PDB file with SEQRES, HELIX, SHEET and CRYST1 records, atoms N, CA, C and O in Angstrom:
SEQRES   1 A   75  MET LEU HIS VAL TYR ILE LYS PRO ALA THR PRO ARG LEU          
SEQRES   2 A   75  ASN GLY LYS VAL GLU ARG SER HIS LEU THR ASP GLN ARG          
SEQRES   3 A   75  GLU PHE TYR GLN MET LEU ASP TYR ASN GLY ASP VAL ASP          
SEQRES   4 A   75  LEU ARG GLN LYS LEU GLY GLN TRP GLU ASP TYR TYR ASN          
SEQRES   5 A   75  TYR LEU ARG PRO HIS SER ALA HIS ALA GLY LYS THR PRO          
SEQRES   6 A   75  TYR GLU MET LEU LYS LEU ARG MET LEU GLY                      
HELIX    1 AA1 PRO A   11  GLU A   27  1                                  17    
HELIX    2 AA2 TYR A   29  MET A   31  5                                   3    
HELIX    3 AA3 ASP A   37  TYR A   53  1                                  17    
HELIX    4 AA4 SER A   58  HIS A   60  5                                   3    
HELIX    5 AA5 PRO A   65  LEU A   74  1                                  10    
CRYST1    1.000    1.000    1.000  90.00  90.00  90.00 P 1           1          
ATOM      1  N   MET A   1    -167.685   7.347-146.406  1.00  0.00           N  
ATOM      2  CA  MET A   1    -168.369   8.574-146.686  1.00  0.00           C  
ATOM      3  C   MET A   1    -168.544   8.731-148.226  1.00  0.00           C  
ATOM      4  O   MET A   1    -167.573   8.580-148.967  1.00  0.00           O  
ATOM      5  N   LEU A   2    -169.697   9.014-148.675  1.00  0.00           N  
ATOM      6  CA  LEU A   2    -170.112   9.216-150.054  1.00  0.00           C  
ATOM      7  C   LEU A   2    -169.536  10.549-150.532  1.00  0.00           C  
ATOM      8  O   LEU A   2    -169.631  11.565-149.843  1.00  0.00           O  
ATOM      9  N   HIS A   3    -168.965  10.525-151.666  1.00  0.00           N  
ATOM     10  CA  HIS A   3    -168.421  11.685-152.374  1.00  0.00           C  
ATOM     11  C   HIS A   3    -169.406  12.163-153.368  1.00  0.00           C  
ATOM     12  O   HIS A   3    -169.759  11.425-154.288  1.00  0.00           O  
ATOM     13  N   VAL A   4    -169.854  13.331-153.230  1.00  0.00           N  
ATOM     14  CA  VAL A   4    -170.878  13.978-154.116  1.00  0.00           C  
ATOM     15  C   VAL A   4    -170.248  15.122-154.756  1.00  0.00           C  
ATOM     16  O   VAL A   4    -169.587  15.916-154.087  1.00  0.00           O  
ATOM     17  N   TYR A   5    -170.422  15.263-156.086  1.00  0.00           N  
ATOM     18  CA  TYR A   5    -169.916  16.478-156.815  1.00  0.00           C  
ATOM     19  C   TYR A   5    -170.939  17.600-156.826  1.00  0.00           C  
ATOM     20  O   TYR A   5    -172.138  17.349-156.949  1.00  0.00           O  
ATOM     21  N   ILE A   6    -170.507  18.744-156.707  1.00  0.00           N  
ATOM     22  CA  ILE A   6    -171.515  19.911-156.841  1.00  0.00           C  
ATOM     23  C   ILE A   6    -171.707  20.132-158.309  1.00  0.00           C  
ATOM     24  O   ILE A   6    -170.925  19.692-159.152  1.00  0.00           O  
ATOM     25  N   LYS A   7    -172.791  20.840-158.584  1.00  0.00           N  
ATOM     26  CA  LYS A   7    -173.067  21.245-159.960  1.00  0.00           C  
ATOM     27  C   LYS A   7    -172.115  22.240-160.502  1.00  0.00           C  
ATOM     28  O   LYS A   7    -171.733  23.167-159.787  1.00  0.00           O  
ATOM     29  N   PRO A   8    -171.664  22.090-161.853  1.00  0.00           N  
ATOM     30  CA  PRO A   8    -170.737  23.083-162.225  1.00  0.00           C  
ATOM     31  C   PRO A   8    -171.321  24.528-162.258  1.00  0.00           C  
ATOM     32  O   PRO A   8    -172.537  24.685-162.364  1.00  0.00           O  
ATOM     33  N   ALA A   9    -170.549  25.481-162.176  1.00  0.00           N  
ATOM     34  CA  ALA A   9    -170.854  26.927-162.094  1.00  0.00           C  
ATOM     35  C   ALA A   9    -171.921  27.190-161.055  1.00  0.00           C  
ATOM     36  O   ALA A   9    -172.929  27.855-161.293  1.00  0.00           O  
ATOM     37  N   THR A  10    -171.645  26.634-159.897  1.00  0.00           N  
ATOM     38  CA  THR A  10    -172.567  26.983-158.753  1.00  0.00           C  
ATOM     39  C   THR A  10    -171.675  27.465-157.571  1.00  0.00           C  
ATOM     40  O   THR A  10    -171.386  26.735-156.623  1.00  0.00           O  
ATOM     41  N   PRO A  11    -171.256  28.775-157.707  1.00  0.00           N  
ATOM     42  CA  PRO A  11    -170.384  29.231-156.603  1.00  0.00           C  
ATOM     43  C   PRO A  11    -171.025  29.312-155.163  1.00  0.00           C  
ATOM     44  O   PRO A  11    -170.357  29.382-154.131  1.00  0.00           O  
ATOM     45  N   ARG A  12    -172.293  29.295-155.217  1.00  0.00           N  
ATOM     46  CA  ARG A  12    -173.038  29.345-153.775  1.00  0.00           C  
ATOM     47  C   ARG A  12    -172.674  28.060-153.132  1.00  0.00           C  
ATOM     48  O   ARG A  12    -172.387  28.061-151.935  1.00  0.00           O  
ATOM     49  N   LEU A  13    -172.660  26.866-153.884  1.00  0.00           N  
ATOM     50  CA  LEU A  13    -172.217  25.579-153.199  1.00  0.00           C  
ATOM     51  C   LEU A  13    -170.826  25.538-153.002  1.00  0.00           C  
ATOM     52  O   LEU A  13    -170.373  25.191-151.912  1.00  0.00           O  
ATOM     53  N   ASN A  14    -170.060  25.873-153.994  1.00  0.00           N  
ATOM     54  CA  ASN A  14    -168.513  25.862-153.889  1.00  0.00           C  
ATOM     55  C   ASN A  14    -168.055  26.656-152.813  1.00  0.00           C  
ATOM     56  O   ASN A  14    -167.063  26.244-152.213  1.00  0.00           O  
ATOM     57  N   GLY A  15    -168.613  27.776-152.429  1.00  0.00           N  
ATOM     58  CA  GLY A  15    -168.182  28.643-151.292  1.00  0.00           C  
ATOM     59  C   GLY A  15    -168.274  27.895-149.948  1.00  0.00           C  
ATOM     60  O   GLY A  15    -167.444  28.110-149.064  1.00  0.00           O  
ATOM     61  N   LYS A  16    -169.247  27.049-149.799  1.00  0.00           N  
ATOM     62  CA  LYS A  16    -169.476  26.276-148.601  1.00  0.00           C  
ATOM     63  C   LYS A  16    -168.439  25.233-148.486  1.00  0.00           C  
ATOM     64  O   LYS A  16    -167.918  24.967-147.403  1.00  0.00           O  
ATOM     65  N   VAL A  17    -168.133  24.643-149.582  1.00  0.00           N  
ATOM     66  CA  VAL A  17    -167.102  23.555-149.618  1.00  0.00           C  
ATOM     67  C   VAL A  17    -165.745  24.203-149.315  1.00  0.00           C  
ATOM     68  O   VAL A  17    -164.961  23.646-148.547  1.00  0.00           O  
ATOM     69  N   GLU A  18    -165.468  25.322-149.882  1.00  0.00           N  
ATOM     70  CA  GLU A  18    -164.172  26.058-149.659  1.00  0.00           C  
ATOM     71  C   GLU A  18    -163.984  26.488-148.256  1.00  0.00           C  
ATOM     72  O   GLU A  18    -162.867  26.430-147.742  1.00  0.00           O  
ATOM     73  N   ARG A  19    -164.988  26.902-147.630  1.00  0.00           N  
ATOM     74  CA  ARG A  19    -164.984  27.361-146.299  1.00  0.00           C  
ATOM     75  C   ARG A  19    -164.793  26.123-145.327  1.00  0.00           C  
ATOM     76  O   ARG A  19    -164.089  26.207-144.320  1.00  0.00           O  
ATOM     77  N   SER A  20    -165.425  25.038-145.671  1.00  0.00           N  
ATOM     78  CA  SER A  20    -165.169  23.805-144.882  1.00  0.00           C  
ATOM     79  C   SER A  20    -163.715  23.402-145.120  1.00  0.00           C  
ATOM     80  O   SER A  20    -163.124  22.919-144.154  1.00  0.00           O  
ATOM     81  N   HIS A  21    -163.094  23.528-146.208  1.00  0.00           N  
ATOM     82  CA  HIS A  21    -161.698  23.153-146.368  1.00  0.00           C  
ATOM     83  C   HIS A  21    -160.863  24.044-145.582  1.00  0.00           C  
ATOM     84  O   HIS A  21    -159.901  23.591-144.961  1.00  0.00           O  
ATOM     85  N   LEU A  22    -161.170  25.319-145.562  1.00  0.00           N  
ATOM     86  CA  LEU A  22    -160.348  26.265-144.690  1.00  0.00           C  
ATOM     87  C   LEU A  22    -160.411  25.898-143.238  1.00  0.00           C  
ATOM     88  O   LEU A  22    -159.387  25.872-142.555  1.00  0.00           O  
ATOM     89  N   THR A  23    -161.632  25.606-142.742  1.00  0.00           N  
ATOM     90  CA  THR A  23    -161.704  25.230-141.308  1.00  0.00           C  
ATOM     91  C   THR A  23    -160.941  23.933-141.007  1.00  0.00           C  
ATOM     92  O   THR A  23    -160.265  23.790-139.988  1.00  0.00           O  
ATOM     93  N   ASP A  24    -161.084  23.030-141.922  1.00  0.00           N  
ATOM     94  CA  ASP A  24    -160.278  21.712-141.794  1.00  0.00           C  
ATOM     95  C   ASP A  24    -158.880  22.022-141.640  1.00  0.00           C  
ATOM     96  O   ASP A  24    -158.234  21.536-140.712  1.00  0.00           O  
ATOM     97  N   GLN A  25    -158.345  22.838-142.532  1.00  0.00           N  
ATOM     98  CA  GLN A  25    -156.965  23.223-142.536  1.00  0.00           C  
ATOM     99  C   GLN A  25    -156.537  23.833-141.288  1.00  0.00           C  
ATOM    100  O   GLN A  25    -155.540  23.437-140.686  1.00  0.00           O  
ATOM    101  N   ARG A  26    -157.297  24.826-140.874  1.00  0.00           N  
ATOM    102  CA  ARG A  26    -156.889  25.609-139.708  1.00  0.00           C  
ATOM    103  C   ARG A  26    -157.040  24.858-138.363  1.00  0.00           C  
ATOM    104  O   ARG A  26    -156.211  24.981-137.461  1.00  0.00           O  
ATOM    105  N   GLU A  27    -158.054  24.136-138.280  1.00  0.00           N  
ATOM    106  CA  GLU A  27    -158.385  23.454-137.047  1.00  0.00           C  
ATOM    107  C   GLU A  27    -158.054  21.923-136.963  1.00  0.00           C  
ATOM    108  O   GLU A  27    -158.110  21.331-135.884  1.00  0.00           O  
ATOM    109  N   PHE A  28    -157.750  21.376-137.991  1.00  0.00           N  
ATOM    110  CA  PHE A  28    -157.461  19.843-137.915  1.00  0.00           C  
ATOM    111  C   PHE A  28    -156.142  19.609-138.508  1.00  0.00           C  
ATOM    112  O   PHE A  28    -155.266  19.181-137.757  1.00  0.00           O  
ATOM    113  N   TYR A  29    -155.854  19.831-139.795  1.00  0.00           N  
ATOM    114  CA  TYR A  29    -154.661  19.378-140.398  1.00  0.00           C  
ATOM    115  C   TYR A  29    -153.395  20.066-139.898  1.00  0.00           C  
ATOM    116  O   TYR A  29    -152.339  19.446-139.774  1.00  0.00           O  
ATOM    117  N   GLN A  30    -153.526  21.381-139.609  1.00  0.00           N  
ATOM    118  CA  GLN A  30    -152.419  22.115-139.156  1.00  0.00           C  
ATOM    119  C   GLN A  30    -151.950  21.743-137.711  1.00  0.00           C  
ATOM    120  O   GLN A  30    -150.815  21.995-137.306  1.00  0.00           O  
ATOM    121  N   MET A  31    -152.887  21.142-136.988  1.00  0.00           N  
ATOM    122  CA  MET A  31    -152.510  20.711-135.607  1.00  0.00           C  
ATOM    123  C   MET A  31    -152.202  19.192-135.530  1.00  0.00           C  
ATOM    124  O   MET A  31    -151.914  18.646-134.465  1.00  0.00           O  
ATOM    125  N   LEU A  32    -152.276  18.555-136.689  1.00  0.00           N  
ATOM    126  CA  LEU A  32    -152.249  16.996-136.684  1.00  0.00           C  
ATOM    127  C   LEU A  32    -150.761  16.574-136.635  1.00  0.00           C  
ATOM    128  O   LEU A  32    -149.835  17.133-137.223  1.00  0.00           O  
ATOM    129  N   ASP A  33    -150.691  15.450-135.803  1.00  0.00           N  
ATOM    130  CA  ASP A  33    -149.495  14.718-135.733  1.00  0.00           C  
ATOM    131  C   ASP A  33    -149.989  13.221-135.788  1.00  0.00           C  
ATOM    132  O   ASP A  33    -150.666  12.733-134.883  1.00  0.00           O  
ATOM    133  N   TYR A  34    -149.620  12.563-136.859  1.00  0.00           N  
ATOM    134  CA  TYR A  34    -150.172  11.206-136.998  1.00  0.00           C  
ATOM    135  C   TYR A  34    -149.055  10.209-137.469  1.00  0.00           C  
ATOM    136  O   TYR A  34    -148.001  10.580-137.986  1.00  0.00           O  
ATOM    137  N   ASN A  35    -149.396   8.922-137.236  1.00  0.00           N  
ATOM    138  CA  ASN A  35    -148.357   7.859-137.640  1.00  0.00           C  
ATOM    139  C   ASN A  35    -149.119   6.917-138.706  1.00  0.00           C  
ATOM    140  O   ASN A  35    -149.540   5.814-138.357  1.00  0.00           O  
ATOM    141  N   GLY A  36    -149.262   7.359-139.903  1.00  0.00           N  
ATOM    142  CA  GLY A  36    -149.812   6.411-140.909  1.00  0.00           C  
ATOM    143  C   GLY A  36    -151.275   6.679-141.217  1.00  0.00           C  
ATOM    144  O   GLY A  36    -151.946   7.471-140.555  1.00  0.00           O  
ATOM    145  N   ASP A  37    -151.743   5.986-142.251  1.00  0.00           N  
ATOM    146  CA  ASP A  37    -153.091   6.082-142.713  1.00  0.00           C  
ATOM    147  C   ASP A  37    -154.200   5.709-141.811  1.00  0.00           C  
ATOM    148  O   ASP A  37    -155.246   6.357-141.776  1.00  0.00           O  
ATOM    149  N   VAL A  38    -153.946   4.537-140.992  1.00  0.00           N  
ATOM    150  CA  VAL A  38    -154.934   4.122-139.998  1.00  0.00           C  
ATOM    151  C   VAL A  38    -155.070   5.129-138.972  1.00  0.00           C  
ATOM    152  O   VAL A  38    -156.190   5.459-138.582  1.00  0.00           O  
ATOM    153  N   ASP A  39    -153.943   5.677-138.472  1.00  0.00           N  
ATOM    154  CA  ASP A  39    -154.088   6.705-137.396  1.00  0.00           C  
ATOM    155  C   ASP A  39    -154.804   7.935-137.930  1.00  0.00           C  
ATOM    156  O   ASP A  39    -155.610   8.505-137.194  1.00  0.00           O  
ATOM    157  N   LEU A  40    -154.578   8.368-139.113  1.00  0.00           N  
ATOM    158  CA  LEU A  40    -155.165   9.504-139.837  1.00  0.00           C  
ATOM    159  C   LEU A  40    -156.698   9.329-139.903  1.00  0.00           C  
ATOM    160  O   LEU A  40    -157.485  10.210-139.557  1.00  0.00           O  
ATOM    161  N   ARG A  41    -157.057   8.109-140.381  1.00  0.00           N  
ATOM    162  CA  ARG A  41    -158.577   7.725-140.535  1.00  0.00           C  
ATOM    163  C   ARG A  41    -159.272   7.926-139.131  1.00  0.00           C  
ATOM    164  O   ARG A  41    -160.347   8.519-139.032  1.00  0.00           O  
ATOM    165  N   GLN A  42    -158.634   7.427-138.113  1.00  0.00           N  
ATOM    166  CA  GLN A  42    -159.110   7.425-136.824  1.00  0.00           C  
ATOM    167  C   GLN A  42    -159.278   8.923-136.325  1.00  0.00           C  
ATOM    168  O   GLN A  42    -160.315   9.317-135.790  1.00  0.00           O  
ATOM    169  N   LYS A  43    -158.227   9.676-136.536  1.00  0.00           N  
ATOM    170  CA  LYS A  43    -158.299  11.084-136.138  1.00  0.00           C  
ATOM    171  C   LYS A  43    -159.290  11.833-136.875  1.00  0.00           C  
ATOM    172  O   LYS A  43    -160.024  12.655-136.327  1.00  0.00           O  
ATOM    173  N   LEU A  44    -159.325  11.554-138.149  1.00  0.00           N  
ATOM    174  CA  LEU A  44    -160.354  12.248-139.010  1.00  0.00           C  
ATOM    175  C   LEU A  44    -161.813  11.932-138.584  1.00  0.00           C  
ATOM    176  O   LEU A  44    -162.678  12.804-138.670  1.00  0.00           O  
ATOM    177  N   GLY A  45    -162.063  10.792-138.164  1.00  0.00           N  
ATOM    178  CA  GLY A  45    -163.315  10.385-137.607  1.00  0.00           C  
ATOM    179  C   GLY A  45    -163.776  11.085-136.272  1.00  0.00           C  
ATOM    180  O   GLY A  45    -164.922  11.452-136.012  1.00  0.00           O  
ATOM    181  N   GLN A  46    -162.697  11.192-135.506  1.00  0.00           N  
ATOM    182  CA  GLN A  46    -162.828  12.076-134.275  1.00  0.00           C  
ATOM    183  C   GLN A  46    -163.096  13.502-134.542  1.00  0.00           C  
ATOM    184  O   GLN A  46    -163.944  14.108-133.887  1.00  0.00           O  
ATOM    185  N   TRP A  47    -162.371  14.093-135.528  1.00  0.00           N  
ATOM    186  CA  TRP A  47    -162.614  15.504-135.986  1.00  0.00           C  
ATOM    187  C   TRP A  47    -163.993  15.716-136.487  1.00  0.00           C  
ATOM    188  O   TRP A  47    -164.653  16.702-136.161  1.00  0.00           O  
ATOM    189  N   GLU A  48    -164.452  14.734-137.327  1.00  0.00           N  
ATOM    190  CA  GLU A  48    -165.822  14.856-137.854  1.00  0.00           C  
ATOM    191  C   GLU A  48    -166.896  14.842-136.869  1.00  0.00           C  
ATOM    192  O   GLU A  48    -167.890  15.553-137.019  1.00  0.00           O  
ATOM    193  N   ASP A  49    -166.728  13.974-135.747  1.00  0.00           N  
ATOM    194  CA  ASP A  49    -167.650  13.898-134.650  1.00  0.00           C  
ATOM    195  C   ASP A  49    -167.648  15.232-133.946  1.00  0.00           C  
ATOM    196  O   ASP A  49    -168.712  15.793-133.682  1.00  0.00           O  
ATOM    197  N   TYR A  50    -166.425  15.772-133.625  1.00  0.00           N  
ATOM    198  CA  TYR A  50    -166.376  16.971-132.868  1.00  0.00           C  
ATOM    199  C   TYR A  50    -166.908  18.094-133.677  1.00  0.00           C  
ATOM    200  O   TYR A  50    -167.615  18.902-133.075  1.00  0.00           O  
ATOM    201  N   TYR A  51    -166.693  18.274-134.907  1.00  0.00           N  
ATOM    202  CA  TYR A  51    -167.091  19.364-135.859  1.00  0.00           C  
ATOM    203  C   TYR A  51    -168.680  19.342-135.862  1.00  0.00           C  
ATOM    204  O   TYR A  51    -169.337  20.353-135.616  1.00  0.00           O  
ATOM    205  N   ASN A  52    -169.222  18.158-136.149  1.00  0.00           N  
ATOM    206  CA  ASN A  52    -170.690  18.065-136.217  1.00  0.00           C  
ATOM    207  C   ASN A  52    -171.514  18.046-135.025  1.00  0.00           C  
ATOM    208  O   ASN A  52    -172.657  18.503-135.057  1.00  0.00           O  
ATOM    209  N   TYR A  53    -170.955  17.492-133.857  1.00  0.00           N  
ATOM    210  CA  TYR A  53    -171.745  17.411-132.612  1.00  0.00           C  
ATOM    211  C   TYR A  53    -171.242  18.201-131.452  1.00  0.00           C  
ATOM    212  O   TYR A  53    -171.991  18.286-130.479  1.00  0.00           O  
ATOM    213  N   LEU A  54    -170.134  18.765-131.417  1.00  0.00           N  
ATOM    214  CA  LEU A  54    -169.666  19.584-130.297  1.00  0.00           C  
ATOM    215  C   LEU A  54    -169.289  20.975-130.581  1.00  0.00           C  
ATOM    216  O   LEU A  54    -169.534  21.868-129.771  1.00  0.00           O  
ATOM    217  N   ARG A  55    -168.703  21.190-131.701  1.00  0.00           N  
ATOM    218  CA  ARG A  55    -168.166  22.557-132.086  1.00  0.00           C  
ATOM    219  C   ARG A  55    -169.190  23.550-132.466  1.00  0.00           C  
ATOM    220  O   ARG A  55    -169.911  23.368-133.447  1.00  0.00           O  
ATOM    221  N   PRO A  56    -169.275  24.619-131.697  1.00  0.00           N  
ATOM    222  CA  PRO A  56    -170.338  25.640-132.039  1.00  0.00           C  
ATOM    223  C   PRO A  56    -169.988  26.408-133.332  1.00  0.00           C  
ATOM    224  O   PRO A  56    -168.809  26.720-133.505  1.00  0.00           O  
ATOM    225  N   HIS A  57    -170.805  26.698-134.145  1.00  0.00           N  
ATOM    226  CA  HIS A  57    -170.707  27.380-135.490  1.00  0.00           C  
ATOM    227  C   HIS A  57    -171.327  28.705-135.422  1.00  0.00           C  
ATOM    228  O   HIS A  57    -172.494  28.811-135.046  1.00  0.00           O  
ATOM    229  N   SER A  58    -170.586  29.784-135.777  1.00  0.00           N  
ATOM    230  CA  SER A  58    -171.150  31.081-135.792  1.00  0.00           C  
ATOM    231  C   SER A  58    -172.266  31.200-136.898  1.00  0.00           C  
ATOM    232  O   SER A  58    -173.247  31.918-136.706  1.00  0.00           O  
ATOM    233  N   ALA A  59    -172.106  30.516-138.004  1.00  0.00           N  
ATOM    234  CA  ALA A  59    -173.221  30.509-138.969  1.00  0.00           C  
ATOM    235  C   ALA A  59    -174.540  29.881-138.461  1.00  0.00           C  
ATOM    236  O   ALA A  59    -175.603  30.083-139.045  1.00  0.00           O  
ATOM    237  N   HIS A  60    -174.442  29.139-137.394  1.00  0.00           N  
ATOM    238  CA  HIS A  60    -175.695  28.576-136.698  1.00  0.00           C  
ATOM    239  C   HIS A  60    -175.944  29.192-135.458  1.00  0.00           C  
ATOM    240  O   HIS A  60    -176.530  28.531-134.601  1.00  0.00           O  
ATOM    241  N   ALA A  61    -175.544  30.522-135.183  1.00  0.00           N  
ATOM    242  CA  ALA A  61    -175.803  31.152-133.947  1.00  0.00           C  
ATOM    243  C   ALA A  61    -175.298  30.372-132.739  1.00  0.00           C  
ATOM    244  O   ALA A  61    -175.954  30.275-131.702  1.00  0.00           O  
ATOM    245  N   GLY A  62    -174.068  29.808-132.930  1.00  0.00           N  
ATOM    246  CA  GLY A  62    -173.451  29.095-131.819  1.00  0.00           C  
ATOM    247  C   GLY A  62    -173.891  27.722-131.696  1.00  0.00           C  
ATOM    248  O   GLY A  62    -173.373  27.039-130.812  1.00  0.00           O  
ATOM    249  N   LYS A  63    -174.817  27.190-132.491  1.00  0.00           N  
ATOM    250  CA  LYS A  63    -175.317  25.784-132.425  1.00  0.00           C  
ATOM    251  C   LYS A  63    -174.397  24.861-133.267  1.00  0.00           C  
ATOM    252  O   LYS A  63    -173.696  25.338-134.160  1.00  0.00           O  
ATOM    253  N   THR A  64    -174.401  23.689-133.010  1.00  0.00           N  
ATOM    254  CA  THR A  64    -173.651  22.662-133.742  1.00  0.00           C  
ATOM    255  C   THR A  64    -174.483  22.367-135.001  1.00  0.00           C  
ATOM    256  O   THR A  64    -175.667  22.698-135.065  1.00  0.00           O  
ATOM    257  N   PRO A  65    -173.823  21.720-136.029  1.00  0.00           N  
ATOM    258  CA  PRO A  65    -174.706  21.393-137.261  1.00  0.00           C  
ATOM    259  C   PRO A  65    -175.785  20.305-136.855  1.00  0.00           C  
ATOM    260  O   PRO A  65    -176.879  20.286-137.419  1.00  0.00           O  
ATOM    261  N   TYR A  66    -175.459  19.419-135.884  1.00  0.00           N  
ATOM    262  CA  TYR A  66    -176.393  18.452-135.409  1.00  0.00           C  
ATOM    263  C   TYR A  66    -177.487  19.056-134.783  1.00  0.00           C  
ATOM    264  O   TYR A  66    -178.593  18.572-135.024  1.00  0.00           O  
ATOM    265  N   GLU A  67    -177.395  20.149-133.922  1.00  0.00           N  
ATOM    266  CA  GLU A  67    -178.456  20.758-133.302  1.00  0.00           C  
ATOM    267  C   GLU A  67    -179.299  21.458-134.373  1.00  0.00           C  
ATOM    268  O   GLU A  67    -180.527  21.384-134.312  1.00  0.00           O  
ATOM    269  N   MET A  68    -178.729  22.086-135.279  1.00  0.00           N  
ATOM    270  CA  MET A  68    -179.467  22.736-136.353  1.00  0.00           C  
ATOM    271  C   MET A  68    -180.300  21.758-137.141  1.00  0.00           C  
ATOM    272  O   MET A  68    -181.443  22.035-137.503  1.00  0.00           O  
ATOM    273  N   LEU A  69    -179.702  20.597-137.403  1.00  0.00           N  
ATOM    274  CA  LEU A  69    -180.456  19.606-138.188  1.00  0.00           C  
ATOM    275  C   LEU A  69    -181.669  19.128-137.347  1.00  0.00           C  
ATOM    276  O   LEU A  69    -182.766  19.011-137.893  1.00  0.00           O  
ATOM    277  N   LYS A  70    -181.495  18.846-136.018  1.00  0.00           N  
ATOM    278  CA  LYS A  70    -182.635  18.461-135.102  1.00  0.00           C  
ATOM    279  C   LYS A  70    -183.699  19.573-135.100  1.00  0.00           C  
ATOM    280  O   LYS A  70    -184.892  19.270-135.137  1.00  0.00           O  
ATOM    281  N   LEU A  71    -183.327  20.747-135.061  1.00  0.00           N  
ATOM    282  CA  LEU A  71    -184.330  21.842-135.052  1.00  0.00           C  
ATOM    283  C   LEU A  71    -185.145  21.797-136.359  1.00  0.00           C  
ATOM    284  O   LEU A  71    -186.375  21.843-136.340  1.00  0.00           O  
ATOM    285  N   ARG A  72    -184.436  21.706-137.479  1.00  0.00           N  
ATOM    286  CA  ARG A  72    -185.077  21.696-138.777  1.00  0.00           C  
ATOM    287  C   ARG A  72    -186.048  20.528-138.975  1.00  0.00           C  
ATOM    288  O   ARG A  72    -187.086  20.687-139.616  1.00  0.00           O  
ATOM    289  N   MET A  73    -185.707  19.337-138.419  1.00  0.00           N  
ATOM    290  CA  MET A  73    -186.409  18.217-138.560  1.00  0.00           C  
ATOM    291  C   MET A  73    -187.686  18.215-137.591  1.00  0.00           C  
ATOM    292  O   MET A  73    -188.709  17.608-137.905  1.00  0.00           O  
ATOM    293  N   LEU A  74    -187.566  18.912-136.426  1.00  0.00           N  
ATOM    294  CA  LEU A  74    -188.684  18.996-135.514  1.00  0.00           C  
ATOM    295  C   LEU A  74    -189.548  20.082-135.795  1.00  0.00           C  
ATOM    296  O   LEU A  74    -190.729  20.032-135.450  1.00  0.00           O  
ATOM    297  N   GLY A  75    -189.036  21.131-136.434  1.00  0.00           N  
ATOM    298  CA  GLY A  75    -189.874  22.366-136.558  1.00  0.00           C  
ATOM    299  C   GLY A  75    -190.262  22.589-137.944  1.00  0.00           C  
ATOM    300  O   GLY A  75    -190.956  23.561-138.242  1.00  0.00           O  
TER     301      GLY A  75                                                      
END                                                                             
């Protein structure tokens, strides 16, 4: 995964990152039980797939990020 820095003094962008970190903490890391870095990477990949393709988001009217991306690309 490519790491991209946000522009300095851009709270609009930072708020989205901070919200993402809060969701990760509440729904992934807090429930996590793992055995080493390899296991953690595998579980993180599963979490990313779930978050982007299966988990409904209230900010997207119950759609997943993938569904919203498809709608934007088609419409």
